[in-house]
C-alpha positions as CSV (number, residue, x, y, z in Angstrom):
1,M,24.9,17.5,7.7
2,S,21.6,16.7,8.7
3,V,19.9,14.0,6.3
4,T,16.3,14.3,5.7
5,Q,13.7,12.1,6.7
6,P,11.0,11.0,4.4
7,P,7.4,12.5,5.9
8,L,5.1,10.2,7.4
9,I,1.5,10.8,9.2
10,D,0.2,9.1,12.4
11,T,-2.7,8.2,11.9
12,H,-4.1,7.2,15.3
13,A,-2.8,9.3,18.4
14,H,-4.1,10.1,21.6
15,L,-2.4,13.1,22.3
16,D,-4.6,14.4,24.7
17,S,-3.9,12.1,26.9
18,R,-2.7,13.0,30.6
19,Q,0.6,11.4,29.9
20,Y,1.8,14.6,27.6
21,D,0.2,17.4,30.2
22,Q,3.9,18.5,31.1
23,D,5.1,18.2,27.9
24,R,2.7,18.4,24.7
25,Q,4.0,21.3,23.1
26,D,7.5,19.5,23.2
27,V,5.6,16.4,22.1
28,I,4.1,17.5,18.8
29,Q,7.1,19.4,17.8
30,R,9.5,16.3,18.3
31,A,7.2,14.7,16.1
32,L,7.8,17.9,13.5
33,Q,11.3,17.9,14.0
34,S,11.2,14.4,13.5
35,G,9.5,14.1,10.0
36,I,6.1,13.4,11.0
37,T,4.3,15.9,9.1
38,H,0.7,15.5,10.3
39,M,-1.0,13.4,13.5
40,I,-4.3,12.6,14.0
41,T,-5.3,12.5,17.4
42,I,-8.6,10.2,18.8
43,G,-11.6,10.6,21.0
44,C,-12.6,7.5,22.9
45,D,-15.2,9.8,25.1
46,L,-16.8,12.9,24.6
47,A,-14.1,14.6,26.6
48,S,-11.3,13.3,24.8
49,S,-13.1,14.5,21.5
50,R,-13.5,17.2,22.3
51,A,-10.0,17.8,23.3
52,S,-8.7,16.6,20.3
53,V,-10.8,19.0,18.3
54,E,-9.2,21.8,20.4
55,L,-6.1,20.3,19.8
56,A,-6.4,20.3,16.1
57,R,-7.8,23.9,15.7
58,Q,-4.5,24.9,17.7
59,H,-1.8,23.0,15.4
60,A,-1.8,23.3,11.8
61,N,-0.5,19.9,11.5
62,V,-2.9,18.0,13.9
63,Y,-6.6,16.5,12.8
64,A,-8.9,15.1,14.8
65,A,-11.5,12.1,14.9
66,V,-14.4,12.1,17.3
67,G,-16.0,9.3,18.8
68,I,-17.0,6.7,21.7
69,H,-14.6,3.7,22.8
70,P,-16.0,0.3,23.5
71,H,-15.0,1.0,26.9
72,D,-17.4,4.2,27.1
73,A,-20.0,3.1,25.5
74,A,-22.4,3.0,28.1
75,E,-22.2,7.2,27.8
76,L,-23.6,7.1,24.5
77,N,-27.0,8.2,24.0
78,E,-28.9,10.5,22.1
79,S,-27.1,13.7,23.8
80,A,-23.9,12.0,23.3
81,L,-24.7,11.4,19.4
82,E,-25.6,15.2,18.8
83,N,-22.7,16.7,20.3
84,L,-20.6,13.9,18.1
85,K,-22.6,15.4,15.0
86,N,-22.0,18.7,16.2
87,L,-18.0,18.4,16.4
88,A,-18.0,17.0,13.3
89,D,-20.1,19.5,11.4
90,R,-18.6,22.7,12.7
91,N,-15.2,21.7,13.0
92,P,-13.6,20.6,9.1
93,K,-10.3,19.1,11.3
94,V,-12.7,16.5,12.3
95,V,-11.7,13.8,9.6
96,A,-13.7,10.8,10.8
97,I,-15.3,8.9,13.3
98,G,-13.3,7.3,15.7
99,E,-12.3,5.7,17.9
100,I,-15.4,2.8,18.0
101,G,-15.7,-0.7,17.8
102,L,-15.7,-4.0,20.1
103,D,-13.2,-4.8,23.2
104,Y,-14.4,-8.7,24.2
105,Y,-10.7,-8.6,25.8
106,R,-11.1,-6.2,28.4
107,D,-14.9,-6.4,28.4
108,R,-15.3,-2.8,30.7
109,C,-18.8,-2.1,29.2
110,P,-21.1,-5.1,28.7
111,R,-21.3,-6.3,24.8
112,D,-24.7,-5.7,24.0
113,I,-24.2,-2.0,24.9
114,Q,-20.8,-2.1,23.0
115,V,-22.6,-3.5,20.1
116,E,-25.0,-1.1,19.5
117,A,-23.0,1.8,20.4
118,F,-20.5,0.5,17.1
119,R,-24.1,0.5,15.5
120,Q,-25.4,3.8,16.4
121,Q,-21.9,5.6,15.3
122,I,-21.4,3.6,11.9
123,R,-24.7,5.1,11.1
124,L,-23.3,8.7,12.5
125,A,-20.5,8.3,10.1
126,R,-22.7,7.4,7.2
127,S,-24.8,10.3,7.9
128,L,-21.7,12.8,8.1
129,G,-20.1,10.7,5.0
130,R,-16.7,10.2,7.1
131,P,-14.5,7.8,7.5
132,I,-14.8,5.6,10.6
133,I,-11.6,4.0,13.0
134,V,-12.4,0.7,14.3
135,H,-11.0,-0.6,17.5
136,D,-11.1,-4.5,17.3
137,R,-9.7,-6.6,20.4
138,D,-11.0,-10.2,20.6
139,A,-14.4,-9.3,18.8
140,H,-13.0,-10.0,15.4
141,Q,-16.5,-11.9,13.7
142,D,-18.7,-9.3,15.4
143,V,-17.0,-6.7,14.4
144,L,-17.1,-7.9,10.4
145,D,-20.5,-8.6,11.2
146,I,-21.5,-5.1,12.5
147,M,-19.7,-3.5,9.6
148,R,-21.3,-5.6,6.5
149,E,-24.8,-5.2,8.5
150,E,-24.6,-1.4,8.7
151,K,-23.0,-0.6,5.2
152,A,-20.0,0.6,6.9
153,A,-18.5,0.4,3.7
154,E,-20.3,3.0,2.1
155,V,-17.7,5.4,4.2
156,G,-14.7,3.4,4.6
157,G,-12.5,3.3,7.0
158,V,-9.7,2.0,8.7
159,L,-9.0,-1.1,11.2
160,H,-6.6,0.4,14.1
161,C,-3.4,-1.4,15.5
162,F,-4.8,-4.4,13.4
163,S,-4.8,-7.5,15.1
164,G,-6.6,-10.3,13.1
165,D,-5.2,-13.0,10.7
166,L,-5.2,-12.9,6.6
167,A,-8.6,-14.2,6.4
168,M,-9.8,-11.1,8.4
169,A,-7.3,-9.0,6.5
170,H,-8.4,-9.8,3.1
171,E,-12.5,-9.4,4.7
172,C,-11.9,-5.3,5.9
173,M,-9.9,-4.6,2.3
174,D,-12.8,-6.6,0.2
175,M,-15.5,-4.2,2.1
176,G,-12.7,-1.1,1.3
177,F,-11.0,-0.8,4.5
178,Y,-7.1,-0.1,5.2
179,L,-5.5,-1.7,8.0
180,S,-3.2,-0.2,10.0
181,F,0.1,-1.2,12.1
182,P,1.8,0.2,15.3
183,G,4.9,-0.6,17.2
184,T,3.3,-4.2,17.9
185,I,5.3,-4.9,14.7
186,T,8.7,-4.6,16.3
187,Y,8.0,-7.3,18.6
188,P,9.7,-10.5,18.9
189,K,7.0,-12.2,19.5
190,N,4.7,-11.0,17.2
191,Q,5.9,-13.0,14.2
192,A,2.1,-14.0,12.9
193,L,1.5,-10.2,12.7
194,R,4.2,-10.1,10.5
195,D,2.9,-12.4,8.2
196,V,0.0,-10.8,7.8
197,L,1.7,-7.4,7.3
198,Q,3.6,-9.1,4.5
199,A,0.7,-10.2,2.5
200,V,-1.4,-7.2,2.8
201,P,-0.8,-5.0,-0.2
202,T,0.9,-1.8,0.0
203,D,-2.2,-0.1,-1.0
204,R,-4.4,-1.0,1.9
205,L,-1.4,0.0,4.7
206,L,-1.5,2.7,7.5
207,I,0.9,3.2,9.9
208,E,0.3,4.5,13.7
209,T,1.6,4.6,16.9
210,D,-1.0,4.6,19.6
211,C,0.4,6.8,21.7
212,P,1.1,6.7,24.5
213,Y,1.0,3.2,24.4
214,L,2.5,0.5,22.6
215,A,5.9,2.0,21.8
216,P,8.2,0.1,19.7
217,Q,10.4,-2.7,20.7
218,A,14.0,-0.4,21.0
219,L,12.0,1.7,24.0
220,R,9.2,-0.7,25.3
221,G,7.8,0.1,28.2
222,K,8.4,3.7,27.7
223,R,6.2,6.3,26.9
224,N,4.9,6.2,23.2
225,E,4.8,9.8,21.2
226,P,4.5,10.4,17.0
227,A,8.2,11.3,17.0
228,L,9.1,7.3,17.4
229,L,6.6,6.1,14.5
230,R,9.7,6.1,12.6
231,H,10.9,2.9,14.3
232,T,7.8,1.3,13.2
233,A,7.8,2.3,9.5
234,E,11.7,1.2,9.4
235,E,10.1,-2.3,10.2
236,M,7.2,-2.3,7.9
237,A,9.7,-1.6,5.4
238,R,11.9,-4.4,5.9
239,I,9.0,-6.9,6.0
240,K,7.6,-5.2,2.4
241,G,11.1,-5.6,1.3
242,L,10.4,-1.7,0.5
243,T,12.6,1.6,1.9
244,V,11.4,4.2,4.1
245,E,11.1,6.1,1.4
246,D,9.0,3.9,-0.2
247,I,6.8,2.8,2.8
248,A,6.2,7.2,3.3
249,R,5.2,7.7,-0.2
250,V,2.4,4.7,-0.3
251,T,1.2,5.4,3.4
252,N,0.9,9.3,2.6
253,L,-0.9,8.6,-0.2
254,N,-3.6,6.1,1.2
255,V,-3.8,8.7,3.8
256,Y,-4.9,11.6,1.5
257,Q,-7.5,9.3,0.2
258,L,-9.4,7.9,3.1
259,F,-8.4,11.6,5.0
260,G,-8.2,14.0,2.5
261,I,-4.9,15.4,4.5
262,G,-1.1,15.3,3.4
263,S,0.1,16.7,0.2
264,V,1.1,14.0,-2.3
265,D,2.8,13.8,-5.7
266,L,-0.3,13.3,-8.3
267,A,2.1,14.0,-11.3
268,T,2.7,11.2,-13.7
269,K,5.6,9.9,-13.6
270,I,8.0,8.8,-16.7
271,A,10.6,7.5,-14.1
272,Y,9.9,6.5,-10.6
273,R,12.1,5.1,-8.2
274,I,11.1,1.7,-5.7
275,R,13.8,0.8,-3.1
276,N,16.8,1.4,-5.1
277,S,15.6,0.3,-8.7
278,L,14.3,2.9,-11.0
279,Y,11.2,2.1,-13.5
280,L,10.9,3.1,-16.7
281,N,6.9,3.6,-17.5
282,I,7.0,4.5,-21.5
283,T,3.8,3.3,-22.4
284,N,0.2,2.1,-21.1
285,R,-0.4,0.6,-24.0
286,C,-0.5,-3.8,-23.8
287,S,-1.1,-6.6,-26.0
288,N,-3.1,-8.4,-23.1
289,A,-5.0,-7.2,-21.2
290,C,-5.2,-9.2,-17.4
291,V,-7.9,-9.2,-15.2
292,F,-5.6,-9.4,-12.1
293,C,-3.9,-5.8,-14.0
294,A,-4.4,-2.9,-11.2
295,K,-4.3,-0.3,-13.8
296,F,-8.1,-1.7,-14.4
297,R,-8.9,-0.2,-10.9
298,D,-6.2,2.7,-10.2
299,F,-2.7,4.1,-11.8
300,A,-0.7,4.4,-8.6
301,V,2.4,1.8,-8.2
302,K,4.0,2.1,-5.0
303,G,2.4,5.6,-5.1
304,H,3.5,7.0,-8.1
305,Q,0.7,8.1,-10.5
306,L,1.7,6.1,-14.0
307,K,-1.5,7.3,-16.1
308,L,0.2,8.8,-19.0
309,D,-1.0,11.4,-21.3
310,H,1.0,10.9,-23.9
311,E,4.0,8.4,-25.1
312,P,7.2,10.3,-23.4
313,S,10.1,10.9,-26.3
314,V,13.8,9.4,-25.9
315,E,15.1,13.1,-24.7
316,E,12.0,12.9,-22.5
317,I,12.8,9.5,-20.6
318,K,16.4,10.6,-20.4
319,Q,15.6,13.7,-18.4
320,A,13.4,11.7,-16.2
321,I,16.0,9.3,-15.6
322,G,18.8,12.1,-14.8
323,D,21.8,10.4,-13.4
324,P,21.1,6.3,-14.5
325,R,24.4,5.8,-12.1
326,N,22.1,7.0,-9.1
327,Y,20.5,3.1,-9.3
328,E,20.8,-0.4,-8.6
329,E,19.3,-0.8,-12.1
330,I,17.0,0.3,-14.6
331,V,13.8,-1.3,-15.2
332,F,11.6,-0.6,-18.2
333,C,8.1,-1.7,-16.8
334,G,5.4,1.0,-16.3
335,Y,1.8,0.0,-16.5
336,G,1.8,-1.8,-20.1
337,E,4.2,-3.5,-22.6
338,P,7.5,-1.8,-23.2
339,L,8.3,-3.7,-26.0
340,L,5.7,-2.0,-28.0
341,R,8.4,0.7,-28.1
342,L,11.3,-1.6,-29.4
343,D,13.1,1.2,-31.3
344,V,12.6,3.8,-28.0
345,I,13.8,1.0,-25.9
346,R,17.1,-0.4,-27.7
347,E,18.0,4.0,-27.9
348,I,17.8,4.3,-24.3
349,G,19.0,0.8,-23.6
350,T,22.1,0.9,-25.6
351,W,22.6,4.8,-24.0
352,L,22.5,2.9,-19.9
353,H,24.5,0.0,-21.7
354,R,27.3,2.2,-22.3
355,Q,27.5,3.7,-18.9
356,G,27.7,0.4,-17.3
357,V,24.2,0.7,-15.9
358,P,22.2,-2.7,-15.5
359,V,18.8,-3.2,-17.9
360,R,16.1,-5.3,-16.9
361,I,12.9,-5.4,-18.8
362,N,9.7,-6.8,-17.8
363,T,7.8,-8.5,-20.5
364,D,4.6,-10.0,-21.4
365,G,6.8,-12.4,-23.6
366,Q,4.4,-11.6,-26.5
367,A,7.1,-9.2,-28.9
368,N,8.3,-12.2,-31.1
369,L,4.5,-12.2,-32.1
370,V,4.2,-8.0,-32.5
371,Y,6.9,-7.8,-34.6
372,G,6.6,-11.0,-36.4
373,R,10.7,-11.7,-36.2
374,N,13.1,-12.8,-33.1
375,I,13.6,-9.6,-31.5
376,L,16.2,-11.1,-28.9
377,P,19.5,-11.3,-30.4
378,E,19.2,-7.0,-30.5
379,L,17.6,-7.0,-27.1
380,G,20.8,-9.2,-25.7
381,T,22.9,-5.9,-26.5
382,F,22.5,-4.4,-24.1
383,V,19.8,-5.9,-21.3
384,D,21.1,-8.0,-18.3
385,A,17.9,-9.6,-17.5
386,I,14.3,-9.9,-18.3
387,S,11.4,-11.2,-16.4
388,I,8.9,-12.6,-18.4
389,S,5.3,-13.4,-17.4
390,L,4.0,-17.1,-18.2
391,N,0.7,-16.9,-15.2
392,A,-0.4,-19.7,-16.7
393,A,0.4,-24.0,-17.1
394,D,-1.8,-23.9,-20.4
395,A,-2.8,-22.0,-23.4
396,A,-6.8,-21.8,-22.4
397,T,-5.8,-20.5,-18.7
398,Y,-3.6,-18.2,-19.9
399,Q,-6.3,-16.5,-22.6
400,K,-8.8,-16.7,-19.6
401,I,-6.9,-14.6,-17.4
402,C,-4.6,-12.5,-19.7
403,Q,-6.4,-12.2,-22.7
404,S,-3.9,-12.1,-25.5
405,C,-5.1,-9.8,-28.4
406,F,-3.4,-13.0,-30.4
407,G,-5.8,-15.3,-28.6
408,E,-4.5,-18.7,-27.6
409,D,-1.6,-18.5,-29.8
410,G,0.0,-16.4,-27.0
411,Y,0.8,-18.6,-24.6
412,Q,3.3,-21.3,-26.8
413,A,4.8,-17.9,-28.2
414,V,5.6,-16.9,-24.3
415,K,7.3,-20.1,-23.5
416,D,9.0,-19.9,-27.1
417,F,10.3,-16.3,-26.1
418,I,11.5,-17.5,-23.0
419,K,13.4,-20.8,-24.5
420,E,15.6,-18.4,-27.1
421,A,15.9,-15.6,-24.4
422,K,18.2,-18.1,-22.5
423,F,20.7,-17.7,-25.5
424,H,20.8,-13.9,-25.6
425,I,20.0,-12.4,-21.8
426,P,22.2,-13.7,-19.1
427,S,19.3,-13.5,-16.5
428,V,15.9,-14.7,-17.5
429,T,13.2,-15.3,-15.1
430,A,9.8,-16.6,-15.8
431,S,7.3,-15.5,-13.3
432,V,3.6,-16.1,-12.0
433,V,1.0,-14.3,-10.4
434,A,-0.7,-16.2,-7.2
435,M,-3.8,-15.4,-8.2
436,P,-6.8,-17.5,-7.0
437,G,-7.4,-20.3,-9.9
438,I,-3.7,-20.6,-11.0
439,D,-2.2,-23.9,-10.1
440,V,0.9,-22.4,-9.4
441,E,2.8,-25.6,-9.1
442,A,2.1,-26.6,-12.6
443,C,3.5,-23.5,-13.4
444,R,6.9,-24.1,-11.5
445,H,7.4,-27.5,-13.3
446,I,6.8,-26.1,-16.3
447,V,9.5,-23.8,-15.5
448,E,12.0,-25.3,-14.2
449,Q,11.7,-28.5,-15.8
450,E,10.6,-27.7,-19.6
451,L,11.9,-24.0,-20.0
452,K,14.7,-24.1,-17.5
453,V,14.9,-20.7,-16.0
454,N,14.4,-19.0,-13.0
455,F,10.8,-19.3,-11.7
456,R,9.2,-16.3,-9.2
457,V,5.8,-15.9,-7.6
458,R,4.3,-12.9,-7.9
459,P,2.0,-11.7,-4.8
460,Y,-1.7,-11.4,-6.1
461,N,-2.9,-7.4,-5.5
462,E,0.6,-6.0,-5.1
463,V,2.3,-3.9,-7.9
464,G,5.9,-3.1,-7.9
């Protein structure tokens, strides 16, 4: 029996390449059979832009980008710009202007001409309201400067085949851009690139082949094609500590938000899977209003939509869970403070405990203040692990970043909650979000020397 592959989207392919002249239809069919649901084929000059548009016209699952690559920047004149504009205007399957940018590695075109072509095509994209697909090779600072000067953030886009460092990644993301990674992340000598990928939030990631180039390590030296995208997805999942299903769901949502293509599930989730854990989203209320909380920007977590229109009942939660034995653990988390619904947690948690399913709670640790009593003894009857957000080394800092409804008293309550939890729950972890301005090592010292529980540093701007 065949196993269904998680659907993936190849955001950067060159399907018009002469390397596919003998079997282009087979290449596209293999991609579809491998679970590659959509492909964006990229223009590099006027001829390939026209060819890409024609391929998109012929194939329902193929979309196009039109643009002039820095190698061919000398081709860009008023007539060429008008042709690109017409291709994009008249073809709804043209989803971006690209690939455009700078290439100082091969320098096949004088740099001043590359720069001017890049600027003009960003202006074209802004006039059309289309995102851009950026080629950057050994031209990092100029690319960033031009994107800022030409207000590329107005349309957004993606740095394709990203090759910059983490500082550049942050500058691109600050402008609202996505970063796309091809099979190069599978190459043994590319640890620096894998380190960058590991640090980039998943909600900024895209995945590509750049075929027929950059085949993954297992097939290095051979012609690449969209069907091989799964090799890159598997490595991305390994690096991010996720499953391929997680990577597919997140990157597909990112593609949908940037290019408007694909199909994503926008229904609110009560129960949502990440890795092999099932998370329960039972309230969006919270006793804190943390400045780093992603829900103030977006209610998506790893591709799941978590904005509730009502707080689910016990029966709704059980129905959303299904068979809990399908998961390594069930986690009360979601986009709110779960312990604000203590009665629901008690009933669901006890039901899970009877079935031998491990239960974890992620909490801000202020529940004893909420209820005016120690609730940990009752949690201890069904909870196997608890993760409590400490987030600061002193009360003033805690209140500044977490904005507890209890004021600075909230911080001491969190510490007391952590100390007490050790006597009731087998596994207790205190966590801190590594956001700028937080003294992580001071927090570590408090947790390990004073509170004496497990310590975890949570990435900033990464949820789930």
